[in-house]
Phi, psi and omega in degrees: 000124179249134178246146170297160174293143181233132171258191179270022181296136180217154176274122178270115184293334180280311181280344176061040171201172182284134179229158171232122185229159172099167175283183187295325179293316178298317179296320179297318179298318180296317179298316180293328176297317178295317179298317179300321179295322179291317178300316180297320179296334179267006180081018181242191180204178179297337178291347178270354183284130179248342181213137175237132171244121180250115178265124187235135169290160181308318180288339176285331180298321182294341180244030186296332179301326178294323178294317179298323179294320177295319178302320179294322176302317186285317190259344178058235183277356177276131187234085174293160172296140180241127171248131183245119186239113174283139179233166176288314175197170177253162182296328171273108190302328183272358182277136174268333188215146171230137187239132179235137181230155170241132181229155179224134179298154189303325183284354177245001189251137171222123179265133177270112182274122178220154178304321181271355182047057189284334186201156170242146179243133175214128179052039178085359181260144177238119178259116174274148175293164177305131182252123177258162179281073183241149172277183185290346176266004178084015179267139178292136180243164175064047179304129180062020182228095184292331178292313178297320179295320179294321178299318179295318179300313181291325176296321178295314178299320179299317179295316181297319179289324178299323178297341179257015182061037178232176178219173178293343176297340183261008175286128183250344181207136171231142171232125181244140176244130188240139174273154180304328181293344181265358188290329185303320182250015185301320183302330182291343178290344176300326179290329175295314177301317182297325183282334183260329190258172177104174008288336174266112179287139182289162165293154186207158171218146177227125187231139179266126177239154186296331176203165179248184184302314175265127186305326183266001176287140179260342183203148173217157188227146165243134182239141168236131177239166181223145174280347173279152180294124180285139179235123180289137178241122181219122180292000182115021182272109185291338180304326184286349179297336183259357186259165180258029172210160183253154175300327178203154174225124177261132176226107187065233180267359184262131175249111176270128182248148174291153173300135182245125167251186181275045179266127178298120186291350177260314185265338183080006180273147177281126181262155172057048179301137175084000183228101185291328178296313178294323176298317180299317179299317179296317181297309183293332174294319179289324175301316180297324179298321178293316179296319180296332179295344176257003183091010182265180178225183178300335180293343179276349178283119186249343186204141172221146168240124182251121177257122181241142178280153185304322184293344181255002187297325182295338180251015185297334179301335178298330180294321178299321178295322178295316180300318182295333179271321187278333186252171182232153176288145356288129183294149178294153172295153185211145174233133177247132184225151176258121179259175177284317179191172174247164191291337178250125178300133181102340176284131179257341187212140169229135181245127178255106188256164174217137180230155174241123184252134177107000000 
C-alpha cells in the first residue's frame, strides 16, 4: 500500500480554506493522524508500515529530533525503515514536514529484526535507511570530496545488504540527493556506481537540494533491493547503454522506473524548455513507454514523486492538468516537492515513478 505524502494541512471551517498550523512536532502529529485514518480505512494500522519517508524543509532539519520523538509516539516498539529527505520547500508554504509511507498487510509482511534495525523486508523488497557518508563511528568522511563520500555510502550499503545475505547486485532503485557544493565533481561519482553496481544497473534518480542532513555532506543515498531477480527494462533507448542506471528494473511484479525529466532518451537534449506543462506531457509519455515495454498501461502506474524547480512553481498546476489527461482512474498516489535544481539545465520537472505489473 502506497500513500501520497501528507502535511499537516487541514480545512479551517471558520476561515473556510486549507491551513497548516503549529511547530514541527504538532505538524508531524497531524500528518500521522491523517495517515492513520487512511490506513484504518484500508483495514490496516501503523503496525503495517514498513517504510517512512520524511521530507523536511531546511529549518525542519534543525529540529529533526522533535520529529523523531513524534515518530516514536506513533510507532512505539515497531521500527519501520526511515528515509529522511531534505527539500528546498514543500508545496504547502507553512509546512515544515511532509510524510509518505509504504505499508504491507500482515499476511505479506516480514520484519527483519536487527540491533541496528537496518532494513525492513516486504514482498521481497528491502528498504535501506538513508545512508550518509559516515564512518562506523558516525563521523562525516571525505570533506569536500563527493567521490570519496559516494564510495563510503556504497561500502555501507554493501555491508548492510551482506548482513541480510544479499548484495548490491540486487539493488533495483537508488535515489541520490546532491548539495550544490558537490556538483563540480558529481560526474565522477558515475565511476563509483559502475564499480559497485551491475550487471543489471538499477533505476535511479538524482535531485539537487540546498543542503543535506549533515551540513558538510555533498551526497546522500536511498537504496531499495529485491530478493527477486532484477530484469532491466528498456524500450530501446540506446542512450542508456553508456549510463549506470536503467530506464526501468522489474523485480517480481514491481517495476521500478528511473526518474524522468524532459530529456530526449535518444539525443540527450532537453525538450520543451521554459514550459512545464509541455515537459510534463513529454515526461509522462516516456514513463508510459517504459511501462508498455513490460506489457503494462497507465493503469499500472501506482505512485509518482514530482520534483519541481522553484522557477516553475507558479505554473505547477499545469502538471495536474496533464496528469488528468495522461493517466486513468484510480490515479496513482503522488507527492510534489520543490527542489533546489535538477541535474540538467532547462529541466523544470522530474518525475520518479513506480508501477505494479500483473
